[in-house]
C-alpha positions as CSV (number, residue, x, y, z in Angstrom):
1,M,-46.8,207.2,160.6
2,Q,-49.9,207.1,162.8
3,E,-47.6,208.3,166.2
4,Y,-46.2,210.9,164.1
5,D,-49.7,212.5,163.5
6,V,-50.6,212.2,166.9
7,A,-47.9,213.9,168.2
8,L,-47.9,217.0,165.9
9,K,-51.6,217.2,165.9
10,L,-51.8,217.4,169.8
11,L,-48.7,219.9,169.2
12,L,-50.2,222.1,166.5
13,Q,-53.6,222.2,168.7
14,G,-52.2,222.9,171.8
15,S,-48.6,225.5,172.6
16,A,-47.3,225.4,169.1
17,K,-48.5,229.1,168.4
18,L,-46.1,230.0,166.3
19,V,-46.1,227.2,164.3
20,M,-49.4,227.9,163.2
21,R,-49.1,231.1,162.6
22,E,-46.3,230.3,160.3
23,L,-48.2,227.9,158.7
24,T,-51.9,229.8,158.4
25,G,-51.2,233.2,159.5
26,A,-54.0,233.2,161.8
27,V,-54.4,232.1,165.6
28,V,-57.0,229.3,166.0
29,A,-59.6,230.3,168.6
30,K,-61.0,226.7,168.4
31,W,-61.1,223.4,167.0
32,L,-63.4,221.9,164.7
33,D,-63.6,218.3,164.7
34,V,-64.4,216.9,161.2
35,E,-65.4,214.4,159.1
36,L,-66.6,215.3,155.7
37,P,-69.9,213.5,154.1
38,K,-69.5,210.0,152.4
39,V,-71.3,211.2,149.3
40,L,-67.9,213.1,148.7
41,N,-65.9,209.9,148.2
42,V,-62.5,211.3,149.8
43,R,-60.1,208.8,150.5
44,N,-59.8,210.0,154.0
45,P,-63.1,211.6,155.2
46,R,-61.5,213.1,158.4
47,L,-59.4,216.2,158.2
48,D,-56.2,216.6,160.1
49,L,-57.0,220.0,161.4
50,L,-59.6,222.3,160.8
51,G,-59.7,225.0,163.3
52,E,-61.7,228.4,163.1
53,T,-60.5,231.8,163.8
54,A,-61.9,234.6,166.3
55,D,-62.9,236.4,163.3
56,G,-64.9,233.3,161.8
57,E,-62.3,231.9,159.2
58,L,-61.6,228.4,158.6
59,V,-57.8,227.5,158.6
60,H,-57.0,223.7,157.2
61,V,-53.9,221.8,157.5
62,E,-53.0,218.5,156.6
63,L,-50.1,216.6,157.8
64,Q,-47.9,214.6,155.3
65,S,-45.2,212.3,156.0
66,G,-44.3,211.1,152.2
67,N,-44.9,212.4,148.4
68,D,-48.2,212.1,147.0
69,A,-48.8,213.1,143.4
70,T,-52.9,213.5,144.2
71,M,-52.4,215.7,146.9
72,P,-53.7,219.1,145.0
73,I,-57.2,216.8,144.1
74,R,-57.1,215.9,148.0
75,M,-57.0,218.8,149.4
76,A,-59.4,220.5,146.4
77,E,-62.5,217.8,147.8
78,Y,-61.3,219.0,151.1
79,S,-61.7,222.3,150.4
80,L,-65.3,221.5,148.7
81,G,-66.4,219.2,151.7
82,V,-66.0,222.2,154.2
83,F,-67.8,224.3,152.0
84,R,-70.5,222.1,152.0
85,L,-70.6,221.9,155.6
86,Y,-70.3,225.3,156.6
87,G,-70.7,227.6,153.3
88,R,-67.3,228.8,153.4
89,F,-64.1,227.7,152.1
90,P,-61.2,227.3,154.4
91,R,-57.6,228.7,154.4
92,Q,-55.7,225.7,153.5
93,A,-52.2,224.3,154.1
94,V,-50.1,221.3,153.8
95,L,-47.3,220.5,156.1
96,Y,-44.9,218.2,155.0
97,V,-42.4,216.3,157.4
98,G,-41.1,213.7,155.3
99,E,-37.2,212.6,155.0
100,A,-37.0,212.5,151.1
101,E,-37.1,216.0,149.3
102,L,-40.3,217.4,148.6
103,R,-42.0,217.0,145.3
104,M,-45.4,217.4,145.2
105,E,-47.4,220.2,143.6
106,S,-49.6,223.2,145.4
107,E,-52.1,224.0,143.1
108,L,-54.5,222.2,140.1
109,R,-54.5,224.4,136.9
110,A,-56.8,223.7,133.7
111,P,-58.6,226.3,131.2
112,G,-60.8,228.6,133.6
113,L,-59.8,226.7,136.5
114,L,-57.0,227.5,139.5
115,F,-56.9,226.1,142.8
116,Q,-54.2,226.6,145.3
117,Y,-53.0,225.8,148.8
118,R,-49.8,226.7,150.7
119,L,-47.4,223.6,150.8
120,I,-44.6,224.1,153.5
121,D,-41.8,221.8,154.4
122,I,-41.1,221.8,158.0
123,R,-37.2,222.0,157.4
124,S,-38.0,225.2,155.8
125,L,-39.2,226.8,159.1
126,D,-36.4,228.7,161.0
127,G,-35.8,226.1,164.0
128,E,-33.6,228.6,165.9
129,R,-36.7,230.9,166.0
130,L,-38.5,228.0,166.9
131,L,-36.0,227.1,170.0
132,E,-36.7,230.7,170.8
133,S,-40.5,230.7,171.4
134,E,-41.7,230.6,174.9
135,E,-44.1,227.8,174.2
136,V,-42.8,224.5,174.3
137,G,-44.8,223.2,171.6
138,D,-42.8,225.3,169.3
139,N,-39.8,223.9,170.7
140,V,-40.4,220.3,170.5
141,I,-41.3,221.1,166.6
142,A,-38.1,222.8,166.3
143,I,-36.4,219.4,166.1
144,L,-38.0,218.5,162.5
145,A,-37.5,222.5,161.2
146,G,-33.8,224.3,160.0
147,L,-31.6,224.2,162.4
148,R,-27.7,224.5,162.7
149,D,-26.8,221.9,165.3
150,H,-29.5,219.2,166.0
151,E,-27.7,217.5,169.1
152,G,-27.5,220.8,170.5
153,A,-31.1,221.8,170.1
154,V,-32.3,218.3,171.9
155,R,-30.2,219.7,174.7
156,K,-31.9,223.3,175.1
157,I,-35.3,221.6,174.5
158,M,-34.6,219.0,177.2
159,E,-33.5,221.8,179.5
160,R,-37.0,223.4,179.0
161,I,-38.7,220.3,179.3
162,A,-37.1,219.5,182.6
163,G,-38.6,222.7,184.2
164,L,-42.1,222.3,183.5
165,A,-44.7,221.1,186.0
166,A,-44.7,217.2,186.0
167,A,-47.9,216.7,184.0
168,E,-47.3,219.2,181.1
169,R,-43.4,217.4,181.5
170,D,-44.4,214.2,180.7
171,T,-46.1,215.0,177.2
172,A,-43.5,217.1,176.3
173,L,-40.7,214.4,176.5
174,A,-43.3,211.9,174.9
175,Q,-43.8,213.9,171.9
176,L,-40.2,215.1,171.6
177,T,-39.2,211.2,171.9
178,I,-41.7,210.5,169.0
179,L,-40.4,213.0,166.9
180,A,-37.2,212.6,166.9
181,G,-37.4,209.0,165.3
182,L,-38.3,211.1,161.7
183,R,-34.6,212.8,162.2
184,H,-33.0,209.7,163.5
185,L,-32.3,211.5,166.5
186,S,-34.4,209.2,169.0
187,Q,-30.7,208.0,170.7
188,T,-29.8,211.4,171.5
189,V,-33.2,212.1,173.0
190,E,-32.6,209.0,175.1
191,R,-29.2,209.8,176.2
192,E,-30.5,213.2,177.6
193,T,-33.6,211.9,179.0
194,R,-31.0,209.8,181.1
195,N,-29.2,212.8,182.0
196,M,-32.2,214.4,183.6
197,P,-32.5,215.6,186.9
198,I,-36.0,213.7,187.1
199,D,-37.4,210.2,187.4
200,L,-39.3,209.8,184.9
201,D,-40.8,206.7,182.2
202,I,-42.3,208.5,179.3
203,R,-43.8,205.0,178.3
204,D,-46.1,205.3,181.2
205,H,-47.7,208.7,179.7
206,E,-51.4,208.3,179.7
207,F,-52.0,208.9,176.0
208,L,-48.8,208.9,174.0
209,G,-47.3,205.9,176.2
210,P,-49.1,203.0,174.0
211,I,-48.2,205.2,170.9
212,I,-44.3,205.0,172.0
213,R,-44.6,200.9,172.9
214,E,-46.2,200.5,169.5
215,A,-43.3,202.1,167.8
216,E,-40.4,200.7,170.0
217,Q,-42.5,197.1,168.9
218,K,-42.6,198.2,165.1
219,G,-38.6,198.8,165.2
220,L,-38.1,195.6,166.9
221,Q,-40.3,193.5,164.4
222,K,-38.1,195.4,161.9
223,G,-34.8,194.5,163.4
224,E,-35.9,190.6,163.6
225,L,-37.6,190.4,160.0
226,A,-34.2,191.7,158.5
227,V,-32.2,189.1,160.1
228,L,-34.5,186.1,159.1
229,R,-34.9,187.5,155.5
230,R,-30.5,187.1,155.6
231,L,-30.4,184.0,157.4
232,I,-33.3,182.6,155.1
233,E,-31.7,183.9,151.8
234,K,-28.5,182.4,153.0
235,R,-29.6,179.0,153.7
236,F,-32.4,178.9,150.6
237,G,-31.8,181.6,148.2
238,C,-34.1,184.2,146.8
239,L,-37.1,185.0,149.5
240,P,-40.7,184.2,147.2
241,R,-42.6,187.2,147.6
242,R,-46.0,185.6,149.2
243,A,-43.4,184.2,151.7
244,D,-41.8,187.6,152.4
245,E,-45.3,189.2,153.0
246,R,-46.2,186.1,155.1
247,L,-42.9,187.2,157.2
248,A,-44.1,190.6,157.4
249,A,-47.2,190.0,159.2
250,L,-45.7,188.0,162.1
251,S,-44.6,189.5,165.5
252,V,-41.5,189.8,167.2
253,S,-41.6,186.8,169.3
254,E,-42.8,184.4,166.0
255,L,-39.9,186.1,164.2
256,E,-37.6,184.8,167.0
257,D,-38.7,181.4,166.6
258,L,-38.3,181.0,163.2
259,S,-34.5,182.3,163.5
260,E,-33.9,179.5,165.8
261,R,-35.5,177.0,163.3
262,V,-34.0,178.1,160.4
263,L,-30.9,176.3,160.6
264,D,-32.9,172.8,160.6
265,A,-35.6,173.7,158.2
266,A,-35.5,171.7,154.9
267,S,-37.0,174.3,152.9
268,I,-38.7,177.7,153.1
269,E,-41.8,175.9,152.9
270,D,-40.9,173.3,155.9
271,L,-39.8,176.5,158.1
272,L,-43.2,178.4,157.4
273,K,-45.6,175.3,157.8
């Protein structure tokens, strides 16, 4: 999920101002790059987003793509870590962008203890309102929010992107391409990109191009792995766990080579030797 995290962080730190107000109820004046002290022993010492408002209030946003039963503990640890660094507790929110139903808790309760933070499923945000925002970052994130017509929204976002200056346009299109993968709309974005009256290749984008290419490579690897698994199981029966783990670590070209050899191999061991 690294590519989604990077795209969302850039958007939220940039022009997705309406989304940030929905999450935190505040306008961030500056962003802070924070890694919590190792003494805290948190699983991930670097916060996703920590900002400071003009009034000096701290706001902390974590991005989450899967349900994590330990999320309340993590957020409490982050809150204490920020307090140790700045002497102030942050206003906290978790933005859930996963496809599965949200099943996490947003508080810790015990006798004499109550710790809470906002927990927001991005689909609960008003996508139609985000589409009407003057900020392209809000428009792009709308693809993940609640919408009546996702394909129509993609066309509307693409029309907005087409009118941007070249550098801003390429960045926004790269971000839209990445986030569309979370809603199975990548083909829609690709089709609309071909219809745009401009000549560009988002894979050449300085920062997001490598992320897109990596995501595409992972998709190819996943497809080749699925085909090879079916071939092996049809020829040799159930695939042993150790062999399956070894296959999962191979590159696309290596998987293609094994797919060609599987019909001639005498056994799984012979194929993987």
